N, C-alpha and C positions, 0 to 999 in steps of 0.2 A: 677681288674686284676693286677695294677701293684704290688700286695700283692701276689698274686698266682706265679708271677717271682721271690719274692723275696723267699717265700718259697722254689720255685723250687731250686734257686741259694745255698740255707740251707742247703738242703738234703744232705745226709754222701757221701763220694766219692765212696762208693761199691754199694751205689743205684743208684746213677747218671752213673757209669758204668753198671752197669747191666741194668738198662732201656739204654740206648745207645744202646748195642749189640742186646738187645729186639725189638727195633723199625728196628734195620739194619736188621735183620730178617725177621720181618711180610715186610717191604717194597722189601725185596728184592726179591722177589716172582713176585712182577708185575715189573719187571727190563725192561722187553719187552716191543717194541711198539706195537700196537693193531689197526687195519685197520677192519672197520666197514663201511659199508653203508648201505642205505636205500632206497626202492624204492617209485614208485610215490605214492605210497598209505603212505607211511610211516612207513614201517613196514622192520625189521633190515634182512639185506642181509647177507648169509654168508661171511665170510671174506675169499678174496683168499690164496690160499696155499701158503707157502714161499718155495721157490728153493733155497736148499744150492748151492753156488758155486764153483766147481767143473772143474775138467779139460774136464769129460765128458760132461758137459753142457756147458763149452765153445765150444768144437768142436763140439757137435748138433747145437747149432746157427750159428755158422761158414758154416755148410754144409747146413743148413735151408736157408740162405739169398742167398748162392752160387748157389741154387738152382732154387729160385725163382727169381732173376734177369737174372738168366741164360734162363728160358723159358721165361720170360716175355718179351727178346728180340728176340726172334728167327723170330718173324715176319717183325720184323722192320730191320733185317740184309739182304742187298741186295749186293751179291757181283759183279754180271753183271748189270747193270741197265738200260734197255731197253732207246731207242733214245726216241727224244722229238713226244708226239703224238698232233698233231693241233687241236686245241680248239676254241670253240665259242669265239668270239673278238678278237681273232688274226691276224694280217694285215700280207698278203703275198704280196711279190715282185714278179712277174712274168714276164720274157721276152721269146718274140718268137724270136728266131733268124730269121732276113730276112725278119721278117714280123713287121714291127712296128707299123702299122695300126691298130695291135690286142693290143695296148697300149692305145688305147682310152678309155677302158673301167675302167682306173685307178681313183681311188677314194683316196678320202685324208678324215681322220677320222677326227674327228670336233674339238676336241681338244685336247692339248697333256694330257696324262695320265701321273701322277707326277712318279708312277713307272716305268711305259716304259722309262720316261726320265732317271731313276736313271739309268735301265740297259741298255740302249743303248749310254748312255752319250752327251747327245743328251734334250733341250726343244722344239725342234722345231714339227711339229707335223708331223708324220711317213706318209709315203703315201705308196698305196700298194691295195691289193683288202681284204677287210675285212670280217671276216667269221661271217656269220648272228648267230643267236641264233636257225637256225634249221641246224647247223652246213656247210652251203653251201656259196658257194662264186658265182659273175654271173660273168662268162665268155665270150667275143664273140664268136659268130659261136655256140657255145655249149650250152649256158644258163646254170642255177643253174647245180654246179656240188657241190655233196656230200665229203666235205676233213676232216671231225671232226674225231680221232680218227687215222686218218692215219699220218706216218713219211713225212719227207718230200723229199726222196724218193719215197714212194707211192703214194704220190699225183702227185708228177712230171711224175711217169709213167703212172699214172689213166690220166692226163691231157694229155699226150704225144697221148695215144691211143686214146682219142675222139678227138684229132685234126686232126689225123692221116685220119679221113674221109674226111677232106675238104681240109688239104692240105697233099703233098708230101714229107715223111722223115721231119715231124718238129724237130726242135731241141729246147728243149726248157729246160730253168732255174728256178727252184722255190724255193726259202726259205721264211725263215720267219722272215719276217721285223724287227717287234715288239710283243714279245710275252703278251698277257694280259689275256689269258684263266685262267692260274692258278696261285694260289697268296699262301703264308704263310705268320704266323706273328708271328715276333720274340719281344719277350715283356721280363721285369725286367731288370736285371742289365747287361745289353751290352751297347756299345756307343752309338747306333743310333739306337734304339728299332722303331718296325714298320714292314708294308708289304712289303714282298720281292717275286719278278716274277719271276715265274721257267721260266726257260729257256732252251737251246739245254746242257748247264752242268746241271749234275745231282744234284738236288737240298736234297743234305747229309745236316746231322745233323752240321757238321764242315763249310762246304760249307756256310750254313745259317748264323752261328755265325761268321763267315768271314765278309759276307756282312754288316752283322751289325756293324761292327768294332768291334768286339771283344769283348771277356769279361773286366766287367772292375773289378778293384782289389777288389770292396767289394763282387764280386758273389762268390757263393758256389758252385763249381765246383762238388760237389755230389749229388746235388739238383734240378735236370734240369726236368721240368715235358713237357712231351708231350702227349698233348691232340688230338685225332681225333675222332670226333661224340662225343658218348659216352664214349667211350674208354679213359683211361689214363696210361703213362707210367713213371716213376721213373726213370730217369737215372742218374748212375756215371759214369762222364767222367774219373776220376783217377782210379776206381775199373774195368772199361774195359781196362784200360791198363795193369794193374797188371795183369787182366785174358788172357794179348797176343789177345785183341778183337778190332780193329781197329773201332774207334768211327765215322772213315771216311765211313762204310758200311751201318752206320744207315739212312734208306732213309727217306725222309718226302713224303708226298703225300699234293695235292692241298687241300688248308683248313685247316690246320694242325698247331696248335699253339703250339709254343714253350716258355714256361717261365722258364726263371732263375730267381732261390731266392736268397737271398741275406743270408750273414754269420749271420747278426743280427737275423734274425729269427731261427736258428740252436742254442739253446743254452739248455744248461744242469743246473739244478738249485743244487746247496749245500746246506745241512742247518742240524741243527741237532748239534750234538757236537763237531764242528771244530771251527779252530782260528779265521778263516774269511769264514762264510757264504756269500756265492756270486751267482750270474748268470755267467755261463762260456760259452764264443762262442767257436764253435766246429772249430777243423783244416779241412776245405773241408770233412766235414764228420767224422773226426774220432779223436777219444777222451776216451782214457780210464778210467777206476776208479779211477787206479792209477795215474793219469795225475789229473784228477779231485782234489782227495784230496790234492796231491801237489801242483795246485794252489792256492787251501784253506788254506794252510797253514798244514796241515795236523791233526789227530784227537786230539783233547784237551787232554795234558797230565793230567787236571787237573777233568776233566767232561767227557771225551768222553770213550765208553766202545768199546775196539775194536772188543771184541764177534759179534758187534750186527752194522755191516756196510751194509744198506739197499741200494739196488736200485727200485725205484717204479715205472712201466712203464705201462703207459694207451695206450692198443692196440685196435683196431677196433670192436673186440669181447670181451675183458674183457683183466680185469687188472692184470699184472704178478708182484710178487714180490721177486725179489731175495736178499740173505744175505750173506756176506762174514763174515768168520773167521779169522783175521786179527791176531790172533794168533798163528794159525796153521803154520808149517813146508809149504812152499812154498805160500802162501796165496801174500805174494807181488809179487808171479811170475803170479797167477790166476787172481790179481788185474792189473796189465799191461796187460793179455792180453784179457780180460773182455774188450768188446767196448761197451760206450754208445750209445745211440742215441737220436734224438733230441726228447726235452722237457723230457726227463728221470730225475726225480729226486733221488740225493743220499742224504740219509740221515743216521746220526749217533747220537745211542740212548746213552741216558746217562749212567753212572754206578749206581748201586744201591744206592751206597754211595750218591751220586748226587742227585739222585731223591729222596731219604729221608731228606737230607737237607734242598733240598727244600720246599721241604713239612712240613715239621717242622716250617720253618722259615716261610710260609703262615699261620700253624697253631699258632704259636706263637712267633710273632718276637722279637728277642733279646732273646729268650730261650736257644739258643745253644751254644750263646755268654755267659750265664749265666752259662751254665750244664760245660762248659769248665773249666771256671775260677774258679767254685768250685772243680772241679778236680786237679787242681793246686795249691791249698791252703796246706801249709803244715801241 
């Protein structure tokens, strides 16, 4: 092998130069990256088409994202929330004025509920009439009274009507002493994750986050997930504000789970021919292609091909590949306008000469150095 290197270095300059240009021309045809995947049987699948990043594509992506986010939140926005409806497990405080004997049916819950204690500001067990699992309370004179689903005013009116059969002009005061029938769960990057009881104050998304102590500095305000049964909504607080939508209109329902993701989960990976390949954390859900390249030191001036800046995005149904030609006029503006998404991969391909140099170095280690030295001989 060493003999072949010596013979290669001893070639005439004209032959070496011709060989270099020939190899560069041959390798230049395969300068782009190729995407290939295989199915479960091992058969090759067609590569996803490459979409050129243009102003039209950027505008279409933005409009599609706005339409999806707007339609998804329509069911959650409640401008005028209804009053609190009594449910099973709630404890009612009932007073019939001028008839203290009717308080004899007063019962006490067996043990203080931690959520109730947090809402009412006391650890003592609340006293009152407990709404049973069938939505009823047991009240003197009238017996079982169904109050589940009624507001405080509706329950008071019903109780007053029933008592009017036994008492002339009864005056009744009824209010919810402890809220225990409806709860939501707040998890993730908040100060105090856990259960939150729904009370007479409408349980909006903002109210729930405030009761949980607010968002931590590590929270990603663009990645809040609301789970309701089998349904799921992705909420971007900053995007809502920019669209003049009050996050306080997002109404939670009993059993909802709100998860606040961490910024560390929203990363973009930059690799290929950049100065410093790295994983970048998005800034509350926003990171442009230009910012990603800038934070990675930019395209390598020695080996990077500015014509081949790729963004690979894995979707739920397909993989999309975008390409930016950074040599074109206005490419920097398009790179700044093209917004990345979590888990995107930014890849800068190598130039044909860099590919040829690496391939030749693998086949003939030291051959390029010997060839260059030969061309420099007098």
